[in-house]
N, C-alpha and C positions, 0 to 999 in steps of 0.2 A: 103307299108312301109311309104308312105307319111303321113298316118293317125297317125302312131306312132310318127313320127317327130313332127307333130302338137301338140300332147299331151305333148311331152317333152318340146316344146317351151313354152307351157302354164304352165309348172311345175306342171302338174297334172299326177300323176303316177297311172295307173290302177293296181288293185290288181288281180293277176292271181293265182288261186288255182291249184296246181299240185298234183293230187291224183293218185299216181303211187307207187307200192311196190318195184320196182327196184330202190334201193337207188342211184346207180351210174348214171342211166339215169335221175332220179329225180333231182339230184344235178347239172348235166350238163345243164338241161333245166332251172333250177333256175338261174344259173350263166348267161346264155344267155339272159334271160328275164331282169335281172338286168342291164346288159351291154346295153340293148336296151331301158332302161329308164322306166322299169316297176318294180313293187314290186311282189314278189312271196311268197307263203305260201305252204309248202310241207305237205302232209299227206300220210301215207302209207296204210291206210285202210279207208273203207267207213264210219264207225261209227264216227271216229274222224272228218272227213270232215263234216258230218251231224251236229254234235254238234257245230262246228264253224259256219256253215251257218245259224243255228237257231238264232245266236246272232249277226252275223256280215255280212256286205255287201261285195260282191266280184264282179268284173266286168266280169269274165269269169272263167270257170273251164276246165282244161285238165284232162280228166277222163279215166283211164285205164279200159278196160272192165273186165279183169280178175284180181280181187283183192282177197286177203286172206279173208275168211269169206264171207261177203256180196259183190256181184259183182257190177259193174258199173251201169248196168240197174236197179238193185234193189235200189241203191242209188238215182237214178233219180226219181224213183217211190215214194220213201219215201219223197223226196223234194216236189213233186207234192201234196202229201197228206197234207203237211203242208203249201201249197200255197206259196212255195218258188221257185222263178223263177231265173235261172242263165243260161246265154248262155254257151253251152257245146260243146267241141270238144272231141270226143272219140279218144283214141289211143289204138291200139291193134296189136298183132302179127297175129291175124286172118285176112285172106284175102278173105274169102268166101263172095259171093255176098249177101247171105241171112243174114249174120251177120251185114253187113253194112246197109242193108235195115231195119233190126230190130232196130238197134241203132238210125237211123234217125227217124223212126216212133215213137220211144219212147220219142223223143223230142230233140235229138242231133242236133246241128247246122252244124256239119261237122264230118268227119271221116278220120283219118290218119292211115296208116298201117306201123308198124315198120319193118325194120329201116327206118327212114326218115331224111331228111336234116334239120338242124336247121333254115336255111334261109327260107325254105318252110314253116316250122312251124310258124315262125314269120309273114310271109305273110298271112297265114290262120287266125292267131289270129287277125291281122290287119283288114282283111275282115269281120270277125264276129263282132268285136268291132264296126266297122263302121256301119254295118247293124243293129245291135241291139240297138245302141245308137239312131238310127232314129225311131225304132219301140217301144220305151217305156219300154225297159227291165231294166230301173233304178227303177222299182217299188219295194218298200220295203214291203208294205202291200197293200191291196185293196184300201185304202184311202190315202196313202202317197207315196212319191217318193224321191229318192236320191237328186233330184233337188229342193225339197222344201227348203224354207229358214229357218234359225234358228228362233225359237219363244220362248217367255217368258212363264214360268209356275212356279207359286209360287216363284217368285224372282230368278229363275234359267234360264239358257239358254239351250234349247234343240236343239242339232245340228244333223240333219239327215246325214250329210256327214261323221260324225265320229261315229254315233249312241252312243252319250254320253250326259250326263247332266252335265253342268258346274255350280258350286255353287259360291257364292260371295266370299267365302274365298279362292278361287283358286283351290279347289279340284274338282274332277270330278268322275262320275260313268258311266261305260259302261252299255248300256241297249240293250235288244233284239229288234227285229223288231216289235213284237206284243206290247211290252211295249210302243215303240215309237208311233205306230198306235193309241193306246188307249189314250195316252197323247194328241196327235194331234187332235183326234176327240173330246175330252173333251174341249180342248182349243178353238176349232172352234164353239162350241155350249154351251157357258156359260149360266147359269141360266135356262137351259131347262132340264126337266126330260127325260133322255135317257134310253129307255128300254134295257135290256140285249140283246134282239134280235137285236135291231138296232145297238148296238155297235159291236156285233159279225159280223153282215152282212157287216158293213162298214169297219171293220178291217181285218177279215179273208176272206171275200167274201160272196156274196149273197147265194151261194149254199154250204157253208162250214158246215160240220157236227161237230159242236163244242158245248159242253154242257155249260150251264150257270155257272156251278161250276168251269169250267176251267177259265172263265173270272174272277170270284170272286177271284181265286187264283192269277191271275195277278195283280188285284187291291191290294190284301194283300201284295204282293211283292213290289209294288210301294210305298205303305204306309210305309212299314218298311224301305225302302231305304231313303225316305225323312225324316222319324223320326230319322234315324241314323245321319242326318246332322242338327238336331234341328228344323226341319220343321214338325209341326203336320198337319194332313190333314183331321181329322174327320169333321171339320166344313167347309171344302173347297171341298173335294170330298165326298158329302153326299150320304148315302145309302137310297134309296127309297125302303123300304122293299116290297118284292114281285114284284117289277117293275124293278129297275135298279139303275142308279146313276145320280147325278146332280153336275155339277162343278160350285161353287160359288167363283169366284176369289176375293181375297182381298190382301192388302199389308201385307207381312209377314217379320219378321226379322229372321235372321239365327243365332242369338246368336253369 
């Protein structure tokens, strides 16, 4: 519990995902987390949780094994395929040893059997947060971390802690992990021709099975977002046909 008190003192609220189809239990856990100085986000199925984690960072996930449709183990497998890492505590009414072992071998950090006491749940959360904060689970992409500082890109501020881009007119756009990783890699390597392969390996990971077309789609998405705010990117994020991209920074106005 001391770890949670330290977080509260620093006014940093960890975000805990509660992926549980029992609405009564989910709401009870949410209230207890909020009382204990944490933020909570509830999901009642795996697909909604997956969509959220593809675009947003969370410190820890409480994951029910038995969900409607896709189960908890399948959700964790889908996250791994997308190179998304999140500390996970499985919760389940199952008490069989083989179920616990399978959950932990699949990547779970802990396992709790229903019914459980909320004070014990908070202690388990505290232990996992403390352990994973030391082991680097704040990774957003292969090349970026939640602890990276805000950086400038085309006159905007890119903030990893919020996964957002802030524009000079005060507006902002939320971005996904991969968009953040791409912008960070470009910003750190100005004026260099970066091959599609090097960008994919640095953002998705060295062994990621990602097609060049997928990267191109992310670049198109970023171009459209900047253009919607009056920032054109054709001369700044330059396409090297058949090779990749080059970032040529220059001062831009935002209209």
